[in-house]
N, CA, C and O atoms as a GROMACS GRO file, in nm:
protein
  524
    1MET      N    1  11.395 -14.217  -4.048
    1MET     CA    2  11.398 -14.103  -3.960
    1MET      C    3  11.296 -14.000  -4.012
    1MET      O    4  11.290 -13.957  -4.127
    2ARG      N    5  11.219 -13.968  -3.912
    2ARG     CA    6  11.122 -13.856  -3.938
    2ARG      C    7  11.176 -13.726  -3.898
    2ARG      O    8  11.257 -13.716  -3.807
    3LYS      N    9  11.131 -13.621  -3.968
    3LYS     CA   10  11.179 -13.484  -3.925
    3LYS      C   11  11.056 -13.411  -3.868
    3LYS      O   12  10.950 -13.410  -3.930
    4ILE      N   13  11.072 -13.348  -3.747
    4ILE     CA   14  10.966 -13.300  -3.666
    4ILE      C   15  10.994 -13.154  -3.630
    4ILE      O   16  11.109 -13.123  -3.599
    5PHE      N   17  10.903 -13.066  -3.633
    5PHE     CA   18  10.912 -12.933  -3.574
    5PHE      C   19  10.794 -12.917  -3.481
    5PHE      O   20  10.679 -12.926  -3.523
    6ILE      N   21  10.824 -12.893  -3.352
    6ILE     CA   22  10.722 -12.868  -3.250
    6ILE      C   23  10.727 -12.720  -3.207
    6ILE      O   24  10.828 -12.669  -3.158
    7ASP      N   25  10.617 -12.658  -3.228
    7ASP     CA   26  10.600 -12.509  -3.186
    7ASP      C   27  10.528 -12.511  -3.059
    7ASP      O   28  10.405 -12.513  -3.059
    8GLY      N   29  10.598 -12.510  -2.947
    8GLY     CA   30  10.538 -12.502  -2.816
    8GLY      C   31  10.506 -12.358  -2.766
    8GLY      O   32  10.599 -12.280  -2.742
    9GLY      N   33  10.387 -12.323  -2.751
    9GLY     CA   34  10.353 -12.186  -2.739
    9GLY      C   35  10.331 -12.118  -2.868
    9GLY      O   36  10.390 -12.012  -2.891
   10ALA      N   37  10.249 -12.174  -2.954
   10ALA     CA   38  10.245 -12.121  -3.096
   10ALA      C   39  10.194 -11.982  -3.109
   10ALA      O   40  10.219 -11.914  -3.208
   11ASN      N   41  10.119 -11.937  -3.007
   11ASN     CA   42  10.061 -11.802  -3.005
   11ASN      C   43   9.979 -11.785  -3.133
   11ASN      O   44   9.884 -11.861  -3.153
   12ARG      N   45  10.010 -11.693  -3.218
   12ARG     CA   46   9.930 -11.674  -3.345
   12ARG      C   47   9.987 -11.757  -3.460
   12ARG      O   48   9.931 -11.753  -3.570
   13GLY      N   49  10.094 -11.830  -3.439
   13GLY     CA   50  10.150 -11.905  -3.549
   13GLY      C   51  10.264 -11.852  -3.616
   13GLY      O   52  10.309 -11.910  -3.715
   14GLN      N   53  10.321 -11.735  -3.568
   14GLN     CA   54  10.423 -11.666  -3.643
   14GLN      C   55  10.554 -11.749  -3.649
   14GLN      O   56  10.625 -11.743  -3.750
   15SER      N   57  10.586 -11.823  -3.547
   15SER     CA   58  10.716 -11.904  -3.550
   15SER      C   59  10.701 -12.012  -3.654
   15SER      O   60  10.792 -12.035  -3.734
   16THR      N   61  10.581 -12.082  -3.655
   16THR     CA   62  10.557 -12.189  -3.749
   16THR      C   63  10.567 -12.132  -3.897
   16THR      O   64  10.629 -12.188  -3.987
   17ASP      N   65  10.500 -12.020  -3.909
   17ASP     CA   66  10.500 -11.954  -4.044
   17ASP      C   67  10.644 -11.927  -4.085
   17ASP      O   68  10.684 -11.966  -4.195
   18SER      N   69  10.724 -11.863  -4.003
   18SER     CA   70  10.869 -11.843  -4.036
   18SER      C   71  10.947 -11.967  -4.065
   18SER      O   72  11.026 -11.970  -4.159
   19PHE      N   73  10.925 -12.074  -3.983
   19PHE     CA   74  10.992 -12.195  -4.003
   19PHE      C   75  10.958 -12.252  -4.148
   19PHE      O   76  11.048 -12.290  -4.223
   20LEU      N   77  10.825 -12.255  -4.181
   20LEU     CA   78  10.780 -12.310  -4.307
   20LEU      C   79  10.839 -12.222  -4.424
   20LEU      O   80  10.870 -12.276  -4.530
   21ARG      N   81  10.853 -12.103  -4.407
   21ARG     CA   82  10.891 -12.012  -4.516
   21ARG      C   83  11.051 -12.010  -4.528
   21ARG      O   84  11.104 -11.998  -4.639
   22GLU      N   85  11.120 -12.022  -4.418
   22GLU     CA   86  11.263 -11.994  -4.415
   22GLU      C   87  11.358 -12.111  -4.385
   22GLU      O   88  11.476 -12.100  -4.419
   23TRP      N   89  11.315 -12.221  -4.325
   23TRP     CA   90  11.398 -12.335  -4.294
   23TRP      C   91  11.418 -12.413  -4.416
   23TRP      O   92  11.323 -12.441  -4.490
   24PRO      N   93  11.552 -12.454  -4.440
   24PRO     CA   94  11.578 -12.534  -4.560
   24PRO      C   95  11.505 -12.666  -4.542
   24PRO      O   96  11.504 -12.728  -4.435
   25ASN      N   97  11.445 -12.704  -4.650
   25ASN     CA   98  11.368 -12.835  -4.658
   25ASN      C   99  11.257 -12.839  -4.558
   25ASN      O  100  11.227 -12.950  -4.513
   26SER      N  101  11.196 -12.738  -4.519
   26SER     CA  102  11.083 -12.745  -4.424
   26SER      C  103  10.969 -12.829  -4.475
   26SER      O  104  10.889 -12.875  -4.393
   27HIS      N  105  10.954 -12.854  -4.605
   27HIS     CA  106  10.855 -12.935  -4.658
   27HIS      C  107  10.867 -13.073  -4.607
   27HIS      O  108  10.768 -13.145  -4.608
   28GLU      N  109  10.988 -13.119  -4.560
   28GLU     CA  110  11.010 -13.253  -4.520
   28GLU      C  111  10.967 -13.279  -4.376
   28GLU      O  112  10.974 -13.393  -4.328
   29TYR      N  113  10.924 -13.174  -4.306
   29TYR     CA  114  10.895 -13.181  -4.162
   29TYR      C  115  10.743 -13.200  -4.135
   29TYR      O  116  10.656 -13.145  -4.203
   30GLU      N  117  10.720 -13.280  -4.034
   30GLU     CA  118  10.585 -13.284  -3.970
   30GLU      C  119  10.580 -13.162  -3.871
   30GLU      O  120  10.678 -13.140  -3.800
   31VAL      N  121  10.481 -13.092  -3.866
   31VAL     CA  122  10.476 -12.973  -3.779
   31VAL      C  123  10.355 -12.992  -3.681
   31VAL      O  124  10.243 -13.029  -3.718
   32TYR      N  125  10.391 -12.963  -3.552
   32TYR     CA  126  10.289 -12.973  -3.447
   32TYR      C  127  10.291 -12.836  -3.375
   32TYR      O  128  10.396 -12.789  -3.331
   33MET      N  129  10.172 -12.776  -3.365
   33MET     CA  130  10.160 -12.645  -3.295
   33MET      C  131  10.074 -12.665  -3.162
   33MET      O  132   9.960 -12.709  -3.164
   34PHE      N  133  10.136 -12.629  -3.054
   34PHE     CA  134  10.065 -12.639  -2.924
   34PHE      C  135  10.030 -12.497  -2.891
   34PHE      O  136  10.117 -12.411  -2.899
   35GLU      N  137   9.904 -12.465  -2.854
   35GLU     CA  138   9.863 -12.336  -2.811
   35GLU      C  139   9.730 -12.350  -2.733
   35GLU      O  140   9.631 -12.392  -2.793
   36PRO      N  141   9.724 -12.321  -2.617
   36PRO     CA  142   9.597 -12.330  -2.532
   36PRO      C  143   9.497 -12.220  -2.563
   36PRO      O  144   9.376 -12.237  -2.544
   37SER      N  145   9.546 -12.111  -2.610
   37SER     CA  146   9.455 -11.997  -2.647
   37SER      C  147   9.369 -12.033  -2.766
   37SER      O  148   9.396 -12.130  -2.837
   38LYS      N  149   9.273 -11.958  -2.786
   38LYS     CA  150   9.183 -11.984  -2.909
   38LYS      C  151   9.262 -11.973  -3.033
   38LYS      O  152   9.360 -11.898  -3.038
   39SER      N  153   9.224 -12.044  -3.131
   39SER     CA  154   9.293 -12.046  -3.257
   39SER      C  155   9.275 -11.910  -3.326
   39SER      O  156   9.172 -11.843  -3.312
   40THR      N  157   9.373 -11.873  -3.394
   40THR     CA  158   9.376 -11.736  -3.460
   40THR      C  159   9.374 -11.742  -3.608
   40THR      O  160   9.397 -11.850  -3.660
   41PRO      N  161   9.348 -11.634  -3.685
   41PRO     CA  162   9.342 -11.638  -3.829
   41PRO      C  163   9.473 -11.693  -3.894
   41PRO      O  164   9.468 -11.769  -3.990
   42LEU      N  165   9.592 -11.651  -3.836
   42LEU     CA  166   9.713 -11.707  -3.895
   42LEU      C  167   9.730 -11.864  -3.877
   42LEU      O  168   9.774 -11.937  -3.966
   43ILE      N  169   9.694 -11.905  -3.759
   43ILE     CA  170   9.695 -12.050  -3.736
   43ILE      C  171   9.595 -12.117  -3.831
   43ILE      O  172   9.633 -12.216  -3.894
   44ASN      N  173   9.480 -12.072  -3.844
   44ASN     CA  174   9.380 -12.130  -3.934
   44ASN      C  175   9.431 -12.128  -4.085
   44ASN      O  176   9.408 -12.222  -4.162
   45ALA      N  177   9.500 -12.015  -4.122
   45ALA     CA  178   9.554 -12.005  -4.258
   45ALA      C  179   9.670 -12.114  -4.278
   45ALA      O  180   9.682 -12.179  -4.382
   46LEU      N  181   9.751 -12.127  -4.173
   46LEU     CA  182   9.860 -12.226  -4.183
   46LEU      C  183   9.809 -12.369  -4.200
   46LEU      O  184   9.862 -12.449  -4.276
   47LYS      N  185   9.700 -12.397  -4.121
   47LYS     CA  186   9.640 -12.534  -4.129
   47LYS      C  187   9.588 -12.555  -4.268
   47LYS      O  188   9.610 -12.661  -4.326
   48LYS      N  189   9.519 -12.456  -4.325
   48LYS     CA  190   9.468 -12.465  -4.450
   48LYS      C  191   9.575 -12.477  -4.567
   48LYS      O  192   9.566 -12.561  -4.656
   49ARG      N  193   9.672 -12.389  -4.556
   49ARG     CA  194   9.782 -12.388  -4.652
   49ARG      C  195   9.867 -12.506  -4.649
   49ARG      O  196   9.914 -12.552  -4.754
   50GLU      N  197   9.890 -12.560  -4.531
   50GLU     CA  198   9.988 -12.677  -4.511
   50GLU      C  199   9.910 -12.788  -4.454
   50GLU      O  200   9.960 -12.853  -4.361
   51SER      N  201   9.787 -12.817  -4.502
   51SER     CA  202   9.697 -12.907  -4.444
   51SER      C  203   9.755 -13.047  -4.406
   51SER      O  204   9.717 -13.103  -4.303
   52THR      N  205   9.841 -13.101  -4.484
   52THR     CA  206   9.886 -13.234  -4.463
   52THR      C  207  10.002 -13.251  -4.354
   52THR      O  208  10.030 -13.358  -4.300
   53LYS      N  209  10.063 -13.131  -4.332
   53LYS     CA  210  10.175 -13.149  -4.235
   53LYS      C  211  10.167 -13.056  -4.111
   53LYS      O  212  10.255 -13.066  -4.025
   54VAL      N  213  10.075 -12.976  -4.098
   54VAL     CA  214  10.058 -12.893  -3.979
   54VAL      C  215   9.942 -12.946  -3.890
   54VAL      O  216   9.830 -12.959  -3.940
   55ARG      N  217   9.963 -12.973  -3.779
   55ARG     CA  218   9.865 -13.024  -3.683
   55ARG      C  219   9.865 -12.918  -3.565
   55ARG      O  220   9.966 -12.891  -3.501
   56PHE      N  221   9.746 -12.863  -3.544
   56PHE     CA  222   9.727 -12.774  -3.433
   56PHE      C  223   9.666 -12.849  -3.311
   56PHE      O  224   9.562 -12.912  -3.327
   57ILE      N  225   9.725 -12.843  -3.196
   57ILE     CA  226   9.683 -12.909  -3.075
   57ILE      C  227   9.649 -12.797  -2.974
   57ILE      O  228   9.737 -12.725  -2.927
   58ASN      N  229   9.527 -12.786  -2.946
   58ASN     CA  230   9.476 -12.677  -2.863
   58ASN      C  231   9.497 -12.713  -2.715
   58ASN      O  232   9.398 -12.728  -2.643
   59LYS      N  233   9.612 -12.727  -2.670
   59LYS     CA  234   9.646 -12.761  -2.535
   59LYS      C  235   9.782 -12.691  -2.498
   59LYS      O  236   9.859 -12.651  -2.584
   60ALA      N  237   9.804 -12.680  -2.366
   60ALA     CA  238   9.922 -12.620  -2.309
   60ALA      C  239  10.030 -12.731  -2.295
   60ALA      O  240   9.993 -12.845  -2.270
   61LEU      N  241  10.152 -12.703  -2.309
   61LEU     CA  242  10.263 -12.798  -2.280
   61LEU      C  243  10.293 -12.776  -2.132
   61LEU      O  244  10.308 -12.664  -2.082
   62TRP      N  245  10.301 -12.891  -2.065
   62TRP     CA  246  10.325 -12.890  -1.923
   62TRP      C  247  10.398 -13.016  -1.882
   62TRP      O  248  10.449 -13.090  -1.967
   63ILE      N  249  10.405 -13.040  -1.748
   63ILE     CA  250  10.471 -13.162  -1.699
   63ILE      C  251  10.384 -13.278  -1.665
   63ILE      O  252  10.429 -13.379  -1.614
   64ASN      N  253  10.249 -13.260  -1.696
   64ASN     CA  254  10.158 -13.371  -1.678
   64ASN      C  255  10.036 -13.351  -1.771
   64ASN      O  256  10.026 -13.249  -1.840
   65ASN      N  257   9.950 -13.442  -1.772
   65ASN     CA  258   9.830 -13.436  -1.864
   65ASN      C  259   9.702 -13.407  -1.778
   65ASN      O  260   9.621 -13.497  -1.760
   66LYS      N  261   9.686 -13.290  -1.730
   66LYS     CA  262   9.572 -13.256  -1.658
   66LYS      C  263   9.519 -13.123  -1.699
   66LYS      O  264   9.581 -13.058  -1.783
   67LYS      N  265   9.407 -13.076  -1.644
   67LYS     CA  266   9.359 -12.946  -1.667
   67LYS      C  267   9.425 -12.847  -1.566
   67LYS      O  268   9.449 -12.882  -1.451
   68MET      N  269   9.452 -12.723  -1.611
   68MET     CA  270   9.512 -12.630  -1.533
   68MET      C  271   9.444 -12.491  -1.557
   68MET      O  272   9.389 -12.466  -1.665
   69PRO      N  273   9.448 -12.400  -1.451
   69PRO     CA  274   9.406 -12.263  -1.477
   69PRO      C  275   9.494 -12.191  -1.576
   69PRO      O  276   9.616 -12.199  -1.563
   70PHE      N  277   9.440 -12.123  -1.670
   70PHE     CA  278   9.519 -12.052  -1.774
   70PHE      C  279   9.478 -11.908  -1.754
   70PHE      O  280   9.359 -11.875  -1.752
   71PHE      N  281   9.580 -11.822  -1.739
   71PHE     CA  282   9.561 -11.674  -1.718
   71PHE      C  283   9.589 -11.604  -1.848
   71PHE      O  284   9.695 -11.625  -1.906
   72HIS      N  285   9.499 -11.521  -1.896
   72HIS     CA  286   9.503 -11.458  -2.032
   72HIS      C  287   9.474 -11.316  -2.017
   72HIS      O  288   9.384 -11.279  -1.941
   73LYS      N  289   9.547 -11.232  -2.087
   73LYS     CA  290   9.526 -11.086  -2.100
   73LYS      C  291   9.458 -11.065  -2.234
   73LYS      O  292   9.530 -11.044  -2.332
   74PRO      N  293   9.323 -11.069  -2.246
   74PRO     CA  294   9.254 -11.066  -2.375
   74PRO      C  295   9.258 -10.931  -2.443
   74PRO      O  296   9.232 -10.923  -2.563
   75HIS      N  297   9.289 -10.826  -2.372
   75HIS     CA  298   9.276 -10.692  -2.425
   75HIS      C  299   9.409 -10.618  -2.423
   75HIS      O  300   9.412 -10.495  -2.415
   76SER      N  301   9.519 -10.692  -2.430
   76SER     CA  302   9.649 -10.631  -2.435
   76SER      C  303   9.677 -10.579  -2.582
   76SER      O  304   9.603 -10.615  -2.673
   77ALA      N  305   9.776 -10.500  -2.605
   77ALA     CA  306   9.795 -10.439  -2.737
   77ALA      C  307   9.795 -10.530  -2.846
   77ALA      O  308   9.737 -10.498  -2.949
   78LEU      N  309   9.860 -10.651  -2.835
   78LEU     CA  310   9.869 -10.746  -2.947
   78LEU      C  311   9.799 -10.875  -2.907
   78LEU      O  312   9.825 -10.980  -2.967
   79ASP      N  313   9.707 -10.869  -2.804
   79ASP     CA  314   9.638 -10.983  -2.763
   79ASP      C  315   9.740 -11.088  -2.717
   79ASP      O  316   9.718 -11.207  -2.739
   80GLU      N  317   9.844 -11.051  -2.656
   80GLU     CA  318   9.941 -11.140  -2.602
   80GLU      C  319   9.945 -11.134  -2.452
   80GLU      O  320   9.899 -11.039  -2.390
   81GLY      N  321   9.997 -11.232  -2.400
   81GLY     CA  322  10.016 -11.243  -2.254
   81GLY      C  323   9.920 -11.348  -2.198
   81GLY      O  324   9.801 -11.324  -2.176
   82ALA      N  325   9.976 -11.460  -2.179
   82ALA     CA  326   9.902 -11.574  -2.122
   82ALA      C  327  10.008 -11.658  -2.047
   82ALA      O  328  10.125 -11.664  -2.083
   83THR      N  329   9.958 -11.721  -1.941
   83THR     CA  330  10.051 -11.817  -1.865
   83THR      C  331   9.971 -11.913  -1.785
   83THR      O  332   9.855 -11.889  -1.752
   84LEU      N  333  10.037 -12.025  -1.755
   84LEU     CA  334   9.990 -12.119  -1.655
   84LEU      C  335  10.029 -12.087  -1.515
   84LEU      O  336   9.980 -12.147  -1.419
   85LEU      N  337  10.124 -11.985  -1.502
   85LEU     CA  338  10.184 -11.961  -1.376
   85LEU      C  339  10.115 -11.839  -1.308
   85LEU      O  340  10.126 -11.727  -1.357
   86GLU      N  341  10.048 -11.860  -1.200
   86GLU     CA  342   9.976 -11.751  -1.138
   86GLU      C  343  10.069 -11.641  -1.098
   86GLU      O  344  10.039 -11.523  -1.116
   87GLU      N  345  10.190 -11.681  -1.041
   87GLU     CA  346  10.287 -11.583  -0.993
   87GLU      C  347  10.326 -11.485  -1.104
   87GLU      O  348  10.352 -11.369  -1.075
   88LYS      N  349  10.330 -11.531  -1.231
   88LYS     CA  350  10.362 -11.430  -1.342
   88LYS      C  351  10.247 -11.332  -1.360
   88LYS      O  352  10.269 -11.213  -1.384
   89LYS      N  353  10.126 -11.382  -1.347
   89LYS     CA  354  10.014 -11.287  -1.342
   89LYS      C  355  10.017 -11.186  -1.233
   89LYS      O  356   9.976 -11.072  -1.252
   90ASN      N  357  10.063 -11.225  -1.122
   90ASN     CA  358  10.067 -11.134  -1.006
   90ASN      C  359  10.181 -11.028  -1.027
   90ASN      O  360  10.180 -10.926  -0.958
   91ILE      N  361  10.273 -11.048  -1.114
   91ILE     CA  362  10.385 -10.941  -1.141
   91ILE      C  363  10.318 -10.825  -1.208
   91ILE      O  364  10.351 -10.710  -1.176
   92GLN      N  365  10.224 -10.847  -1.299
   92GLN     CA  366  10.160 -10.749  -1.371
   92GLN      C  367  10.019 -10.715  -1.318
   92GLN      O  368   9.919 -10.733  -1.388
   93LYS      N  369  10.014 -10.670  -1.202
   93LYS     CA  370   9.890 -10.649  -1.126
   93LYS      C  371   9.789 -10.556  -1.200
   93LYS      O  372   9.668 -10.578  -1.190
   94LYS      N  373   9.834 -10.459  -1.270
   94LYS     CA  374   9.744 -10.367  -1.334
   94LYS      C  375   9.668 -10.424  -1.452
   94LYS      O  376   9.561 -10.375  -1.488
   95ALA      N  377   9.725 -10.529  -1.511
   95ALA     CA  378   9.659 -10.594  -1.631
   95ALA      C  379   9.529 -10.663  -1.590
   95ALA      O  380   9.518 -10.714  -1.479
   96LYS      N  381   9.434 -10.664  -1.678
   96LYS     CA  382   9.308 -10.736  -1.653
   96LYS      C  383   9.323 -10.878  -1.717
   96LYS      O  384   9.329 -10.895  -1.839
   97TRP      N  385   9.328 -10.978  -1.623
   97TRP     CA  386   9.340 -11.113  -1.668
   97TRP      C  387   9.210 -11.181  -1.666
   97TRP      O  388   9.127 -11.156  -1.579
   98SER      N  389   9.191 -11.271  -1.765
   98SER     CA  390   9.079 -11.362  -1.748
   98SER      C  391   9.142 -11.501  -1.716
   98SER      O  392   9.260 -11.525  -1.742
   99GLU      N  393   9.062 -11.587  -1.662
   99GLU     CA  394   9.109 -11.717  -1.625
   99GLU      C  395   9.014 -11.821  -1.665
   99GLU      O  396   8.895 -11.808  -1.638
  100TYR      N  397   9.061 -11.926  -1.729
  100TYR     CA  398   8.979 -12.043  -1.770
  100TYR      C  399   9.069 -12.168  -1.770
  100TYR      O  400   9.192 -12.158  -1.772
  101GLN      N  401   9.005 -12.285  -1.766
  101GLN     CA  402   9.073 -12.411  -1.758
  101GLN      C  403   9.114 -12.453  -1.900
  101GLN      O  404   9.043 -12.434  -1.998
  102VAL      N  405   9.240 -12.513  -1.903
  102VAL     CA  406   9.286 -12.564  -2.033
  102VAL      C  407   9.341 -12.701  -2.007
  102VAL      O  408   9.384 -12.735  -1.897
  103GLU      N  409   9.338 -12.780  -2.119
  103GLU     CA  410   9.401 -12.915  -2.109
  103GLU      C  411   9.550 -12.898  -2.128
  103GLU      O  412   9.595 -12.809  -2.201
  104CYS      N  413   9.623 -12.979  -2.066
  104CYS     CA  414   9.771 -12.987  -2.068
  104CYS      C  415   9.819 -13.119  -2.131
  104CYS      O  416   9.752 -13.223  -2.122
  105THR      N  417   9.937 -13.111  -2.195
  105THR     CA  418  10.003 -13.223  -2.249
  105THR      C  419  10.141 -13.229  -2.179
  105THR      O  420  10.216 -13.131  -2.174
  106ASP      N  421  10.170 -13.346  -2.128
  106ASP     CA  422  10.303 -13.373  -2.068
  106ASP      C  423  10.404 -13.384  -2.188
  106ASP      O  424  10.410 -13.490  -2.249
  107ILE      N  425  10.478 -13.284  -2.222
  107ILE     CA  426  10.567 -13.279  -2.338
  107ILE      C  427  10.663 -13.395  -2.343
  107ILE      O  428  10.683 -13.451  -2.451
  108SER      N  429  10.720 -13.434  -2.235
  108SER     CA  430  10.825 -13.546  -2.229
  108SER      C  431  10.745 -13.677  -2.279
  108SER      O  432  10.781 -13.745  -2.375
  109GLU      N  433  10.637 -13.703  -2.204
  109GLU     CA  434  10.557 -13.820  -2.238
  109GLU      C  435  10.510 -13.821  -2.380
  109GLU      O  436  10.517 -13.926  -2.445
  110TRP      N  437  10.462 -13.705  -2.435
  110TRP     CA  438  10.412 -13.690  -2.570
  110TRP      C  439  10.519 -13.729  -2.672
  110TRP      O  440  10.496 -13.806  -2.766
  111ILE      N  441  10.643 -13.670  -2.647
  111ILE     CA  442  10.748 -13.698  -2.738
  111ILE      C  443  10.785 -13.850  -2.732
  111ILE      O  444  10.797 -13.917  -2.834
  112LEU      N  445  10.799 -13.894  -2.624
  112LEU     CA  446  10.836 -14.046  -2.605
  112LEU      C  447  10.726 -14.131  -2.671
  112LEU      O  448  10.760 -14.229  -2.737
  113ASP      N  449  10.599 -14.099  -2.655
  113ASP     CA  450  10.492 -14.183  -2.720
  113ASP      C  451  10.484 -14.171  -2.874
  113ASP      O  452  10.442 -14.263  -2.944
  114ASN      N  453  10.525 -14.057  -2.921
  114ASN     CA  454  10.500 -14.033  -3.063
  114ASN      C  455  10.624 -14.040  -3.159
  114ASN      O  456  10.611 -14.050  -3.280
  115PHE      N  457  10.739 -14.033  -3.100
  115PHE     CA  458  10.866 -14.029  -3.183
  115PHE      C  459  10.963 -14.130  -3.131
  115PHE      O  460  10.947 -14.179  -3.020
  116SER      N  461  11.064 -14.162  -3.210
  116SER     CA  462  11.172 -14.249  -3.183
  116SER      C  463  11.302 -14.176  -3.164
  116SER      O  464  11.310 -14.059  -3.200
  117GLU      N  465  11.405 -14.239  -3.109
  117GLU     CA  466  11.536 -14.182  -3.096
  117GLU      C  467  11.597 -14.152  -3.222
  117GLU      O  468  11.689 -14.069  -3.225
  118GLU      N  469  11.558 -14.209  -3.329
  118GLU     CA  470  11.618 -14.178  -3.462
  118GLU      C  471  11.564 -14.046  -3.524
  118GLU      O  472  11.625 -13.984  -3.611
  119ASP      N  473  11.452 -14.010  -3.475
  119ASP     CA  474  11.380 -13.884  -3.533
  119ASP      C  475  11.456 -13.760  -3.501
  119ASP      O  476  11.513 -13.745  -3.393
  120TYR      N  477  11.458 -13.673  -3.593
  120TYR     CA  478  11.523 -13.540  -3.583
  120TYR      C  479  11.412 -13.437  -3.538
  120TYR      O  480  11.322 -13.404  -3.614
  121ILE      N  481  11.425 -13.389  -3.414
  121ILE     CA  482  11.322 -13.301  -3.358
  121ILE      C  483  11.373 -13.162  -3.336
  121ILE      O  484  11.479 -13.146  -3.276
  122ILE      N  485  11.302 -13.058  -3.381
  122ILE     CA  486  11.336 -12.923  -3.349
  122ILE      C  487  11.226 -12.885  -3.255
  122ILE      O  488  11.110 -12.896  -3.294
  123LEU      N  489  11.253 -12.839  -3.131
  123LEU     CA  490  11.157 -12.794  -3.035
  123LEU      C  491  11.170 -12.644  -3.006
  123LEU      O  492  11.270 -12.599  -2.950
  124LYS      N  493  11.065 -12.567  -3.048
  124LYS     CA  494  11.072 -12.426  -3.006
  124LYS      C  495  10.977 -12.402  -2.888
  124LYS      O  496  10.860 -12.441  -2.896
  125LEU      N  497  11.020 -12.346  -2.790
  125LEU     CA  498  10.932 -12.324  -2.669
  125LEU      C  499  10.927 -12.181  -2.635
  125LEU      O  500  11.030 -12.115  -2.621
  126ASP      N  501  10.811 -12.133  -2.623
  126ASP     CA  502  10.782 -11.995  -2.562
  126ASP      C  503  10.656 -12.008  -2.499
  126ASP      O  504  10.551 -11.969  -2.550
  127VAL      N  505  10.667 -12.070  -2.374
  127VAL     CA  506  10.539 -12.093  -2.300
  127VAL      C  507  10.542 -12.018  -2.164
  127VAL      O  508  10.516 -12.070  -2.056
  128GLU      N  509  10.576 -11.890  -2.185
  128GLU     CA  510  10.550 -11.787  -2.086
  128GLU      C  511  10.594 -11.824  -1.943
  128GLU      O  512  10.519 -11.816  -1.845
  129GLY      N  513  10.716 -11.866  -1.939
  129GLY     CA  514  10.781 -11.892  -1.804
  129GLY      C  515  10.768 -12.042  -1.760
  129GLY      O  516  10.831 -12.082  -1.662
  130ALA      N  517  10.695 -12.118  -1.824
  130ALA     CA  518  10.670 -12.258  -1.782
  130ALA      C  519  10.785 -12.350  -1.848
  130ALA      O  520  10.785 -12.471  -1.825
  131GLU      N  521  10.878 -12.296  -1.927
  131GLU     CA  522  10.981 -12.378  -1.984
  131GLU      C  523  11.053 -12.465  -1.886
  131GLU      O  524  11.143 -12.540  -1.924
   0.00000   0.00000   0.00000
């Protein structure tokens, strides 16, 4: 049995960092971070610090494996706010959004292809409304 932690919507890597520091026996887990935004200093530090067990996948989690428009608020207070859902972008009309294409991973397919029923998987999702 493998132990897996999947950080869906890794953002800057703060959830993975907390998991690695605070979860009992986190050293036994393989860690996968999914984030379509550009890699950030904390994510780079995590990859370097935990090089053998942290894998960063620069893709969005979705229901298929295709490219999608990604809406991002690059100049918000904490550089947060991104979504695959255009309707979420329309809720915050005053925000200045940039748009670019990102690769997506079908999360169900990816889990079925990479893990077995015996594996213990913790899935954290914060994918801005696409859950």
